[in-house]
HTML snippet that shows the backbone in 3Dmol.js (N, CA, C, O; Angstrom):
<script src="https://3Dmol.org/build/3Dmol-min.js"></script>
<div id="view" style="width:600px;height:400px;position:relative"></div>
<script>
const pdb = `
ATOM      1  N   UNK A   1      11.708  95.156-107.261  1.00  0.00           N
ATOM      2  CA  UNK A   1      12.175  96.528-107.175  1.00  0.00           C
ATOM      3  C   UNK A   1      12.403  96.923-105.715  1.00  0.00           C
ATOM      4  O   UNK A   1      13.433  97.518-105.398  1.00  0.00           O
ATOM      5  N   UNK A   2      11.471  96.605-104.826  1.00  0.00           N
ATOM      6  CA  UNK A   2      11.628  96.946-103.413  1.00  0.00           C
ATOM      7  C   UNK A   2      12.840  96.246-102.817  1.00  0.00           C
ATOM      8  O   UNK A   2      13.528  96.797-101.957  1.00  0.00           O
ATOM      9  N   UNK A   3      13.093  95.034-103.278  1.00  0.00           N
ATOM     10  CA  UNK A   3      14.253  94.282-102.779  1.00  0.00           C
ATOM     11  C   UNK A   3      15.551  95.000-103.148  1.00  0.00           C
ATOM     12  O   UNK A   3      16.477  95.069-102.339  1.00  0.00           O
ATOM     13  N   UNK A   4      15.617  95.531-104.364  1.00  0.00           N
ATOM     14  CA  UNK A   4      16.810  96.261-104.797  1.00  0.00           C
ATOM     15  C   UNK A   4      17.045  97.508-103.948  1.00  0.00           C
ATOM     16  O   UNK A   4      18.180  97.823-103.591  1.00  0.00           O
ATOM     17  N   UNK A   5      15.968  98.207-103.631  1.00  0.00           N
ATOM     18  CA  UNK A   5      16.069  99.411-102.810  1.00  0.00           C
ATOM     19  C   UNK A   5      16.549  99.053-101.407  1.00  0.00           C
ATOM     20  O   UNK A   5      17.389  99.749-100.837  1.00  0.00           O
ATOM     21  N   UNK A   6      16.017  97.972-100.859  1.00  0.00           N
ATOM     22  CA  UNK A   6      16.416  97.540 -99.510  1.00  0.00           C
ATOM     23  C   UNK A   6      17.881  97.118 -99.492  1.00  0.00           C
ATOM     24  O   UNK A   6      18.618  97.468 -98.571  1.00  0.00           O
ATOM     25  N   UNK A   7      18.305  96.368-100.505  1.00  0.00           N
ATOM     26  CA  UNK A   7      19.708  95.935-100.575  1.00  0.00           C
ATOM     27  C   UNK A   7      20.644  97.130-100.722  1.00  0.00           C
ATOM     28  O   UNK A   7      21.711  97.167-100.109  1.00  0.00           O
ATOM     29  N   UNK A   8      20.247  98.095-101.527  1.00  0.00           N
ATOM     30  CA  UNK A   8      21.076  99.286-101.714  1.00  0.00           C
ATOM     31  C   UNK A   8      21.160 100.089-100.415  1.00  0.00           C
ATOM     32  O   UNK A   8      22.231 100.581-100.060  1.00  0.00           O
ATOM     33  N   UNK A   9      20.047 100.223 -99.714  1.00  0.00           N
ATOM     34  CA  UNK A   9      20.038 100.952 -98.443  1.00  0.00           C
ATOM     35  C   UNK A   9      20.866 100.224 -97.396  1.00  0.00           C
ATOM     36  O   UNK A   9      21.513 100.863 -96.567  1.00  0.00           O
ATOM     37  N   UNK A  10      20.854  98.906 -97.421  1.00  0.00           N
ATOM     38  CA  UNK A  10      21.597  98.121 -96.433  1.00  0.00           C
ATOM     39  C   UNK A  10      23.102  98.230 -96.647  1.00  0.00           C
ATOM     40  O   UNK A  10      23.868  98.047 -95.700  1.00  0.00           O
ATOM     41  N   UNK A  11      23.536  98.518 -97.851  1.00  0.00           N
ATOM     42  CA  UNK A  11      24.968  98.605 -98.131  1.00  0.00           C
ATOM     43  C   UNK A  11      25.489 100.039 -98.121  1.00  0.00           C
ATOM     44  O   UNK A  11      26.670 100.270 -98.380  1.00  0.00           O
ATOM     45  N   UNK A  12      24.627 100.991 -97.827  1.00  0.00           N
ATOM     46  CA  UNK A  12      25.037 102.399 -97.793  1.00  0.00           C
ATOM     47  C   UNK A  12      26.022 102.629 -96.659  1.00  0.00           C
ATOM     48  O   UNK A  12      25.752 102.253 -95.518  1.00  0.00           O
ATOM     49  N   UNK A  13      27.149 103.236 -96.957  1.00  0.00           N
ATOM     50  CA  UNK A  13      28.199 103.493 -95.975  1.00  0.00           C
ATOM     51  C   UNK A  13      28.506 104.998 -95.955  1.00  0.00           C
ATOM     52  O   UNK A  13      29.251 105.482 -96.808  1.00  0.00           O
ATOM     53  N   UNK A  14      27.941 105.744 -94.993  1.00  0.00           N
ATOM     54  CA  UNK A  14      28.153 107.191 -94.979  1.00  0.00           C
ATOM     55  C   UNK A  14      29.611 107.581 -94.721  1.00  0.00           C
ATOM     56  O   UNK A  14      30.057 108.631 -95.183  1.00  0.00           O
ATOM     57  N   UNK A  15      30.348 106.760 -94.000  1.00  0.00           N
ATOM     58  CA  UNK A  15      31.765 107.066 -93.754  1.00  0.00           C
ATOM     59  C   UNK A  15      32.556 106.945 -95.049  1.00  0.00           C
ATOM     60  O   UNK A  15      33.384 107.804 -95.351  1.00  0.00           O
ATOM     61  N   UNK A  16      32.310 105.892 -95.812  1.00  0.00           N
ATOM     62  CA  UNK A  16      32.989 105.732 -97.103  1.00  0.00           C
ATOM     63  C   UNK A  16      32.609 106.872 -98.049  1.00  0.00           C
ATOM     64  O   UNK A  16      33.449 107.369 -98.799  1.00  0.00           O
ATOM     65  N   UNK A  17      31.353 107.280 -98.009  1.00  0.00           N
ATOM     66  CA  UNK A  17      30.911 108.398 -98.841  1.00  0.00           C
ATOM     67  C   UNK A  17      31.642 109.680 -98.455  1.00  0.00           C
ATOM     68  O   UNK A  17      32.148 110.394 -99.321  1.00  0.00           O
ATOM     69  N   UNK A  18      31.699 109.972 -97.153  1.00  0.00           N
ATOM     70  CA  UNK A  18      32.402 111.177 -96.690  1.00  0.00           C
ATOM     71  C   UNK A  18      33.872 111.119 -97.075  1.00  0.00           C
ATOM     72  O   UNK A  18      34.446 112.121 -97.501  1.00  0.00           O
ATOM     73  N   UNK A  19      34.484 109.946 -96.925  1.00  0.00           N
ATOM     74  CA  UNK A  19      35.901 109.791 -97.295  1.00  0.00           C
ATOM     75  C   UNK A  19      36.085 110.029 -98.784  1.00  0.00           C
ATOM     76  O   UNK A  19      37.045 110.676 -99.202  1.00  0.00           O
ATOM     77  N   UNK A  20      35.169 109.507 -99.579  1.00  0.00           N
ATOM     78  CA  UNK A  20      35.236 109.713-101.022  1.00  0.00           C
ATOM     79  C   UNK A  20      35.062 111.169-101.429  1.00  0.00           C
ATOM     80  O   UNK A  20      35.546 111.591-102.480  1.00  0.00           O
ATOM     81  N   UNK A  21      34.367 111.934-100.592  1.00  0.00           N
ATOM     82  CA  UNK A  21      34.175 113.363-100.868  1.00  0.00           C
ATOM     83  C   UNK A  21      35.335 114.213-100.362  1.00  0.00           C
ATOM     84  O   UNK A  21      35.338 115.432-100.530  1.00  0.00           O
ATOM     85  N   UNK A  22      36.325 113.562 -99.738  1.00  0.00           N
ATOM     86  CA  UNK A  22      37.517 114.279 -99.306  1.00  0.00           C
ATOM     87  C   UNK A  22      37.562 114.626 -97.829  1.00  0.00           C
ATOM     88  O   UNK A  22      38.487 115.308 -97.388  1.00  0.00           O
ATOM     89  N   UNK A  23      36.588 114.174 -97.057  1.00  0.00           N
ATOM     90  CA  UNK A  23      36.603 114.434 -95.620  1.00  0.00           C
ATOM     91  C   UNK A  23      37.605 113.466 -94.987  1.00  0.00           C
ATOM     92  O   UNK A  23      37.538 112.261 -95.227  1.00  0.00           O
ATOM     93  N   UNK A  24      38.516 113.980 -94.192  1.00  0.00           N
ATOM     94  CA  UNK A  24      39.543 113.155 -93.556  1.00  0.00           C
ATOM     95  C   UNK A  24      39.374 113.195 -92.048  1.00  0.00           C
ATOM     96  O   UNK A  24      38.662 114.041 -91.506  1.00  0.00           O
ATOM     97  N   UNK A  25      40.040 112.265 -91.383  1.00  0.00           N
ATOM     98  CA  UNK A  25      39.922 112.163 -89.930  1.00  0.00           C
ATOM     99  C   UNK A  25      40.368 113.454 -89.243  1.00  0.00           C
ATOM    100  O   UNK A  25      39.792 113.844 -88.228  1.00  0.00           O
ATOM    101  N   UNK A  26      41.376 114.112 -89.781  1.00  0.00           N
ATOM    102  CA  UNK A  26      41.847 115.359 -89.185  1.00  0.00           C
ATOM    103  C   UNK A  26      40.741 116.411 -89.158  1.00  0.00           C
ATOM    104  O   UNK A  26      40.654 117.200 -88.217  1.00  0.00           O
ATOM    105  N   UNK A  27      39.907 116.422 -90.178  1.00  0.00           N
ATOM    106  CA  UNK A  27      38.798 117.385 -90.223  1.00  0.00           C
ATOM    107  C   UNK A  27      37.821 117.125 -89.078  1.00  0.00           C
ATOM    108  O   UNK A  27      37.366 118.058 -88.415  1.00  0.00           O
ATOM    109  N   UNK A  28      37.507 115.862 -88.855  1.00  0.00           N
ATOM    110  CA  UNK A  28      36.570 115.516 -87.777  1.00  0.00           C
ATOM    111  C   UNK A  28      37.187 115.813 -86.412  1.00  0.00           C
ATOM    112  O   UNK A  28      36.498 116.292 -85.512  1.00  0.00           O
ATOM    113  N   UNK A  29      38.486 115.532 -86.252  1.00  0.00           N
ATOM    114  CA  UNK A  29      39.146 115.818 -84.976  1.00  0.00           C
ATOM    115  C   UNK A  29      39.156 117.327 -84.705  1.00  0.00           C
ATOM    116  O   UNK A  29      38.910 117.760 -83.579  1.00  0.00           O
ATOM    117  N   UNK A  30      39.439 118.117 -85.730  1.00  0.00           N
ATOM    118  CA  UNK A  30      39.415 119.571 -85.563  1.00  0.00           C
ATOM    119  C   UNK A  30      38.014 120.055 -85.193  1.00  0.00           C
ATOM    120  O   UNK A  30      37.861 120.946 -84.357  1.00  0.00           O
ATOM    121  N   UNK A  31      37.002 119.469 -85.813  1.00  0.00           N
ATOM    122  CA  UNK A  31      35.619 119.832 -85.480  1.00  0.00           C
ATOM    123  C   UNK A  31      35.304 119.468 -84.029  1.00  0.00           C
ATOM    124  O   UNK A  31      34.583 120.198 -83.350  1.00  0.00           O
ATOM    125  N   UNK A  32      35.840 118.342 -83.550  1.00  0.00           N
ATOM    126  CA  UNK A  32      35.636 117.946 -82.161  1.00  0.00           C
ATOM    127  C   UNK A  32      36.257 118.935 -81.193  1.00  0.00           C
ATOM    128  O   UNK A  32      35.626 119.333 -80.214  1.00  0.00           O
ATOM    129  N   UNK A  33      37.498 119.336 -81.467  1.00  0.00           N
ATOM    130  CA  UNK A  33      38.154 120.314 -80.588  1.00  0.00           C
ATOM    131  C   UNK A  33      37.478 121.678 -80.679  1.00  0.00           C
ATOM    132  O   UNK A  33      37.369 122.386 -79.677  1.00  0.00           O
ATOM    133  N   UNK A  34      37.022 122.051 -81.879  1.00  0.00           N
ATOM    134  CA  UNK A  34      36.286 123.308 -82.023  1.00  0.00           C
ATOM    135  C   UNK A  34      34.984 123.258 -81.227  1.00  0.00           C
ATOM    136  O   UNK A  34      34.562 124.263 -80.656  1.00  0.00           O
ATOM    137  N   UNK A  35      34.359 122.105 -81.192  1.00  0.00           N
ATOM    138  CA  UNK A  35      33.124 121.941 -80.427  1.00  0.00           C
ATOM    139  C   UNK A  35      33.364 122.124 -78.936  1.00  0.00           C
ATOM    140  O   UNK A  35      32.539 122.710 -78.235  1.00  0.00           O
ATOM    141  N   UNK A  36      34.493 121.622 -78.454  1.00  0.00           N
ATOM    142  CA  UNK A  36      34.831 121.819 -77.039  1.00  0.00           C
ATOM    143  C   UNK A  36      34.990 123.309 -76.755  1.00  0.00           C
ATOM    144  O   UNK A  36      34.459 123.816 -75.767  1.00  0.00           O
ATOM    145  N   UNK A  37      35.720 124.009 -77.621  1.00  0.00           N
ATOM    146  CA  UNK A  37      35.891 125.455 -77.457  1.00  0.00           C
ATOM    147  C   UNK A  37      34.585 126.207 -77.564  1.00  0.00           C
ATOM    148  O   UNK A  37      34.335 127.138 -76.799  1.00  0.00           O
ATOM    149  N   UNK A  38      33.748 125.811 -78.507  1.00  0.00           N
ATOM    150  CA  UNK A  38      32.435 126.445 -78.675  1.00  0.00           C
ATOM    151  C   UNK A  38      31.558 126.206 -77.448  1.00  0.00           C
ATOM    152  O   UNK A  38      30.823 127.093 -77.015  1.00  0.00           O
ATOM    153  N   UNK A  39      31.645 125.005 -76.899  1.00  0.00           N
ATOM    154  CA  UNK A  39      30.869 124.683 -75.699  1.00  0.00           C
ATOM    155  C   UNK A  39      31.243 125.602 -74.551  1.00  0.00           C
ATOM    156  O   UNK A  39      30.372 126.159 -73.882  1.00  0.00           O
ATOM    157  N   UNK A  40      32.536 125.759 -74.325  1.00  0.00           N
ATOM    158  CA  UNK A  40      32.991 126.634 -73.247  1.00  0.00           C
ATOM    159  C   UNK A  40      32.609 128.082 -73.517  1.00  0.00           C
ATOM    160  O   UNK A  40      32.173 128.796 -72.614  1.00  0.00           O
ATOM    161  N   UNK A  41      32.775 128.514 -74.770  1.00  0.00           N
ATOM    162  CA  UNK A  41      32.468 129.894 -75.124  1.00  0.00           C
ATOM    163  C   UNK A  41      30.982 130.203 -74.959  1.00  0.00           C
ATOM    164  O   UNK A  41      30.627 131.242 -74.402  1.00  0.00           O
ATOM    165  N   UNK A  42      30.115 129.318 -75.433  1.00  0.00           N
ATOM    166  CA  UNK A  42      28.678 129.570 -75.300  1.00  0.00           C
ATOM    167  C   UNK A  42      28.263 129.575 -73.829  1.00  0.00           C
ATOM    168  O   UNK A  42      27.420 130.370 -73.414  1.00  0.00           O
ATOM    169  N   UNK A  43      28.857 128.689 -73.058  1.00  0.00           N
ATOM    170  CA  UNK A  43      28.553 128.660 -71.626  1.00  0.00           C
ATOM    171  C   UNK A  43      28.992 129.967 -70.966  1.00  0.00           C
ATOM    172  O   UNK A  43      28.244 130.556 -70.185  1.00  0.00           O
ATOM    173  N   UNK A  44      30.212 130.419 -71.286  1.00  0.00           N
ATOM    174  CA  UNK A  44      30.757 131.636 -70.682  1.00  0.00           C
ATOM    175  C   UNK A  44      29.948 132.868 -71.084  1.00  0.00           C
ATOM    176  O   UNK A  44      29.644 133.710 -70.239  1.00  0.00           O
ATOM    177  N   UNK A  45      29.602 132.979 -72.350  1.00  0.00           N
ATOM    178  CA  UNK A  45      28.815 134.123 -72.815  1.00  0.00           C
ATOM    179  C   UNK A  45      27.428 134.108 -72.180  1.00  0.00           C
ATOM    180  O   UNK A  45      26.922 135.146 -71.753  1.00  0.00           O
ATOM    181  N   UNK A  46      26.824 132.939 -72.121  1.00  0.00           N
ATOM    182  CA  UNK A  46      25.496 132.828 -71.532  1.00  0.00           C
ATOM    183  C   UNK A  46      25.518 133.178 -70.041  1.00  0.00           C
ATOM    184  O   UNK A  46      24.564 133.756 -69.520  1.00  0.00           O
ATOM    185  N   UNK A  47      26.601 132.826 -69.366  1.00  0.00           N
ATOM    186  CA  UNK A  47      26.734 133.160 -67.942  1.00  0.00           C
ATOM    187  C   UNK A  47      26.870 134.660 -67.726  1.00  0.00           C
ATOM    188  O   UNK A  47      26.486 135.173 -66.675  1.00  0.00           O
ATOM    189  N   UNK A  48      27.410 135.361 -68.705  1.00  0.00           N
ATOM    190  CA  UNK A  48      27.618 136.795 -68.574  1.00  0.00           C
ATOM    191  C   UNK A  48      26.382 137.627 -68.789  1.00  0.00           C
ATOM    192  O   UNK A  48      26.366 138.806 -68.434  1.00  0.00           O
ATOM    193  N   UNK A  49      25.353 137.054 -69.353  1.00  0.00           N
ATOM    194  CA  UNK A  49      24.114 137.792 -69.591  1.00  0.00           C
ATOM    195  C   UNK A  49      23.318 137.882 -68.296  1.00  0.00           C
ATOM    196  O   UNK A  49      23.111 136.871 -67.624  1.00  0.00           O
ATOM    197  N   UNK A  50      22.874 139.071 -67.945  1.00  0.00           N
ATOM    198  CA  UNK A  50      22.149 139.212 -66.677  1.00  0.00           C
ATOM    199  C   UNK A  50      20.762 138.569 -66.675  1.00  0.00           C
ATOM    200  O   UNK A  50      20.253 138.207 -65.614  1.00  0.00           O
ATOM    201  N   UNK A  51      20.143 138.423 -67.852  1.00  0.00           N
ATOM    202  CA  UNK A  51      18.789 137.887 -67.886  1.00  0.00           C
ATOM    203  C   UNK A  51      18.737 136.358 -67.970  1.00  0.00           C
ATOM    204  O   UNK A  51      17.657 135.781 -67.844  1.00  0.00           O
ATOM    205  N   UNK A  52      19.871 135.691 -68.178  1.00  0.00           N
ATOM    206  CA  UNK A  52      19.897 134.225 -68.223  1.00  0.00           C
ATOM    207  C   UNK A  52      20.203 133.672 -66.840  1.00  0.00           C
ATOM    208  O   UNK A  52      21.045 134.204 -66.116  1.00  0.00           O
ATOM    209  N   UNK A  53      19.521 132.619 -66.491  1.00  0.00           N
ATOM    210  CA  UNK A  53      19.826 131.984 -65.216  1.00  0.00           C
ATOM    211  C   UNK A  53      20.899 130.915 -65.406  1.00  0.00           C
ATOM    212  O   UNK A  53      21.283 130.606 -66.534  1.00  0.00           O
ATOM    213  N   UNK A  54      21.368 130.365 -64.324  1.00  0.00           N
ATOM    214  CA  UNK A  54      22.451 129.397 -64.355  1.00  0.00           C
ATOM    215  C   UNK A  54      22.072 128.135 -65.142  1.00  0.00           C
ATOM    216  O   UNK A  54      22.896 127.598 -65.882  1.00  0.00           O
ATOM    217  N   UNK A  55      20.849 127.670 -64.988  1.00  0.00           N
ATOM    218  CA  UNK A  55      20.420 126.454 -65.683  1.00  0.00           C
ATOM    219  C   UNK A  55      20.464 126.634 -67.201  1.00  0.00           C
ATOM    220  O   UNK A  55      20.866 125.718 -67.919  1.00  0.00           O
ATOM    221  N   UNK A  56      20.059 127.797 -67.691  1.00  0.00           N
ATOM    222  CA  UNK A  56      20.094 128.053 -69.132  1.00  0.00           C
ATOM    223  C   UNK A  56      21.532 128.053 -69.633  1.00  0.00           C
ATOM    224  O   UNK A  56      21.807 127.516 -70.707  1.00  0.00           O
ATOM    225  N   UNK A  57      22.441 128.634 -68.892  1.00  0.00           N
ATOM    226  CA  UNK A  57      23.851 128.643 -69.275  1.00  0.00           C
ATOM    227  C   UNK A  57      24.395 127.229 -69.353  1.00  0.00           C
ATOM    228  O   UNK A  57      25.108 126.880 -70.293  1.00  0.00           O
ATOM    229  N   UNK A  58      24.060 126.426 -68.372  1.00  0.00           N
ATOM    230  CA  UNK A  58      24.525 125.040 -68.359  1.00  0.00           C
ATOM    231  C   UNK A  58      23.961 124.259 -69.543  1.00  0.00           C
ATOM    232  O   UNK A  58      24.667 123.447 -70.141  1.00  0.00           O
ATOM    233  N   UNK A  59      22.707 124.495 -69.882  1.00  0.00           N
ATOM    234  CA  UNK A  59      22.104 123.782 -71.015  1.00  0.00           C
ATOM    235  C   UNK A  59      22.790 124.142 -72.323  1.00  0.00           C
ATOM    236  O   UNK A  59      23.001 123.266 -73.162  1.00  0.00           O
ATOM    237  N   UNK A  60      23.143 125.404 -72.519  1.00  0.00           N
ATOM    238  CA  UNK A  60      23.853 125.799 -73.745  1.00  0.00           C
ATOM    239  C   UNK A  60      25.196 125.104 -73.832  1.00  0.00           C
ATOM    240  O   UNK A  60      25.561 124.586 -74.887  1.00  0.00           O
ATOM    241  N   UNK A  61      25.933 125.087 -72.736  1.00  0.00           N
ATOM    242  CA  UNK A  61      27.237 124.428 -72.733  1.00  0.00           C
ATOM    243  C   UNK A  61      27.127 122.940 -72.974  1.00  0.00           C
ATOM    244  O   UNK A  61      27.918 122.367 -73.724  1.00  0.00           O
ATOM    245  N   UNK A  62      26.147 122.307 -72.342  1.00  0.00           N
ATOM    246  CA  UNK A  62      25.966 120.861 -72.509  1.00  0.00           C
ATOM    247  C   UNK A  62      25.521 120.535 -73.939  1.00  0.00           C
ATOM    248  O   UNK A  62      25.988 119.559 -74.526  1.00  0.00           O
ATOM    249  N   UNK A  63      24.626 121.345 -74.495  1.00  0.00           N
ATOM    250  CA  UNK A  63      24.135 121.096 -75.850  1.00  0.00           C
ATOM    251  C   UNK A  63      25.280 121.064 -76.861  1.00  0.00           C
ATOM    252  O   UNK A  63      25.399 120.116 -77.638  1.00  0.00           O
ATOM    253  N   UNK A  64      26.108 122.082 -76.850  1.00  0.00           N
ATOM    254  CA  UNK A  64      27.209 122.111 -77.812  1.00  0.00           C
ATOM    255  C   UNK A  64      28.309 121.129 -77.424  1.00  0.00           C
ATOM    256  O   UNK A  64      29.045 120.660 -78.292  1.00  0.00           O
ATOM    257  N   UNK A  65      28.434 120.811 -76.148  1.00  0.00           N
ATOM    258  CA  UNK A  65      29.440 119.852 -75.705  1.00  0.00           C
ATOM    259  C   UNK A  65      29.152 118.434 -76.151  1.00  0.00           C
ATOM    260  O   UNK A  65      30.066 117.613 -76.232  1.00  0.00           O
ATOM    261  N   UNK A  66      27.893 118.132 -76.444  1.00  0.00           N
ATOM    262  CA  UNK A  66      27.554 116.784 -76.903  1.00  0.00           C
ATOM    263  C   UNK A  66      28.040 116.518 -78.321  1.00  0.00           C
ATOM    264  O   UNK A  66      28.113 115.359 -78.730  1.00  0.00           O
ATOM    265  N   UNK A  67      28.367 117.530 -79.062  1.00  0.00           N
ATOM    266  CA  UNK A  67      28.841 117.325 -80.430  1.00  0.00           C
ATOM    267  C   UNK A  67      30.246 116.743 -80.466  1.00  0.00           C
ATOM    268  O   UNK A  67      30.565 115.955 -81.356  1.00  0.00           O
ATOM    269  N   UNK A  68      31.096 117.122 -79.506  1.00  0.00           N
ATOM    270  CA  UNK A  68      32.504 116.723 -79.529  1.00  0.00           C
ATOM    271  C   UNK A  68      32.699 115.211 -79.630  1.00  0.00           C
ATOM    272  O   UNK A  68      33.447 114.769 -80.502  1.00  0.00           O
ATOM    273  N   UNK A  69      32.066 114.395 -78.784  1.00  0.00           N
ATOM    274  CA  UNK A  69      32.283 112.948 -78.912  1.00  0.00           C
ATOM    275  C   UNK A  69      31.853 112.396 -80.269  1.00  0.00           C
ATOM    276  O   UNK A  69      32.470 111.465 -80.788  1.00  0.00           O
ATOM    277  N   UNK A  70      30.806 112.966 -80.837  1.00  0.00           N
ATOM    278  CA  UNK A  70      30.352 112.517 -82.152  1.00  0.00           C
ATOM    279  C   UNK A  70      31.419 112.788 -83.202  1.00  0.00           C
ATOM    280  O   UNK A  70      31.719 111.917 -84.019  1.00  0.00           O
ATOM    281  N   UNK A  71      31.991 113.977 -83.191  1.00  0.00           N
ATOM    282  CA  UNK A  71      33.051 114.300 -84.148  1.00  0.00           C
ATOM    283  C   UNK A  71      34.281 113.418 -83.946  1.00  0.00           C
ATOM    284  O   UNK A  71      34.895 112.980 -84.918  1.00  0.00           O
ATOM    285  N   UNK A  72      34.644 113.154 -82.686  1.00  0.00           N
ATOM    286  CA  UNK A  72      35.801 112.301 -82.427  1.00  0.00           C
ATOM    287  C   UNK A  72      35.549 110.869 -82.912  1.00  0.00           C
ATOM    288  O   UNK A  72      36.459 110.236 -83.449  1.00  0.00           O
ATOM    289  N   UNK A  73      34.340 110.355 -82.733  1.00  0.00           N
ATOM    290  CA  UNK A  73      34.017 109.009 -83.225  1.00  0.00           C
ATOM    291  C   UNK A  73      34.001 108.962 -84.755  1.00  0.00           C
ATOM    292  O   UNK A  73      34.451 107.985 -85.354  1.00  0.00           O
ATOM    293  N   UNK A  74      33.494 109.995 -85.371  1.00  0.00           N
ATOM    294  CA  UNK A  74      33.539 110.055 -86.840  1.00  0.00           C
ATOM    295  C   UNK A  74      34.996 110.089 -87.299  1.00  0.00           C
ATOM    296  O   UNK A  74      35.344 109.462 -88.299  1.00  0.00           O
ATOM    297  N   UNK A  75      35.844 110.813 -86.578  1.00  0.00           N
ATOM    298  CA  UNK A  75      37.262 110.851 -86.899  1.00  0.00           C
ATOM    299  C   UNK A  75      37.891 109.477 -86.823  1.00  0.00           C
ATOM    300  O   UNK A  75      38.695 109.110 -87.680  1.00  0.00           O
ATOM    301  N   UNK A  76      37.529 108.707 -85.796  1.00  0.00           N
ATOM    302  CA  UNK A  76      38.059 107.347 -85.683  1.00  0.00           C
ATOM    303  C   UNK A  76      37.584 106.464 -86.837  1.00  0.00           C
ATOM    304  O   UNK A  76      38.359 105.673 -87.375  1.00  0.00           O
ATOM    305  N   UNK A  77      36.324 106.596 -87.212  1.00  0.00           N
ATOM    306  CA  UNK A  77      35.803 105.808 -88.342  1.00  0.00           C
ATOM    307  C   UNK A  77      36.495 106.210 -89.643  1.00  0.00           C
ATOM    308  O   UNK A  77      36.804 105.358 -90.476  1.00  0.00           O
ATOM    309  N   UNK A  78      36.736 107.503 -89.813  1.00  0.00           N
ATOM    310  CA  UNK A  78      37.452 107.950 -91.026  1.00  0.00           C
ATOM    311  C   UNK A  78      38.892 107.482 -91.021  1.00  0.00           C
ATOM    312  O   UNK A  78      39.438 107.149 -92.073  1.00  0.00           O
ATOM    313  N   UNK A  79      39.517 107.452 -89.852  1.00  0.00           N
ATOM    314  CA  UNK A  79      40.901 106.977 -89.750  1.00  0.00           C
ATOM    315  C   UNK A  79      40.965 105.513 -90.199  1.00  0.00           C
ATOM    316  O   UNK A  79      41.892 105.112 -90.903  1.00  0.00           O
ATOM    317  N   UNK A  80      39.980 104.728 -89.787  1.00  0.00           N
ATOM    318  CA  UNK A  80      39.914 103.331 -90.208  1.00  0.00           C
ATOM    319  C   UNK A  80      39.714 103.229 -91.717  1.00  0.00           C
ATOM    320  O   UNK A  80      40.298 102.362 -92.367  1.00  0.00           O
ATOM    321  N   UNK A  81      38.899 104.104 -92.265  1.00  0.00           N
ATOM    322  CA  UNK A  81      38.660 104.113 -93.722  1.00  0.00           C
ATOM    323  C   UNK A  81      39.919 104.513 -94.482  1.00  0.00           C
ATOM    324  O   UNK A  81      40.136 104.045 -95.600  1.00  0.00           O
ATOM    325  N   UNK A  82      40.753 105.369 -93.896  1.00  0.00           N
ATOM    326  CA  UNK A  82      41.971 105.832 -94.553  1.00  0.00           C
ATOM    327  C   UNK A  82      43.015 104.725 -94.676  1.00  0.00           C
ATOM    328  O   UNK A  82      43.894 104.785 -95.535  1.00  0.00           O
ATOM    329  N   UNK A  83      42.916 103.735 -93.828  1.00  0.00           N
ATOM    330  CA  UNK A  83      43.912 102.636 -93.862  1.00  0.00           C
ATOM    331  C   UNK A  83      43.585 101.650 -94.886  1.00  0.00           C
ATOM    332  O   UNK A  83      44.309 100.669 -95.052  1.00  0.00           O
TER     333      UNK A  83
END
`;
const viewer = $3Dmol.createViewer("view");
viewer.addModel(pdb, "pdb");
viewer.setStyle({}, {cartoon: {color: "spectrum"}});
viewer.zoomTo();
viewer.render();
</script>
């Protein structure tokens, strides 16, 4: 029984699952570009607050900015799945 569970877990493909649920590469690319915009927006808003210091503003921008490459890579994996 444990062997079956391990074999099933080893063959799990989250990209194929997402593709089967209707997620396409364009969706991931749009999420990546939205993340870039969100990163800039959160940084700009945080900079405008008088009680936040510069380091906190930078951390907000960097935090949301790290999502963009992940979405772009997921988009590339989905593009490969679409072919």
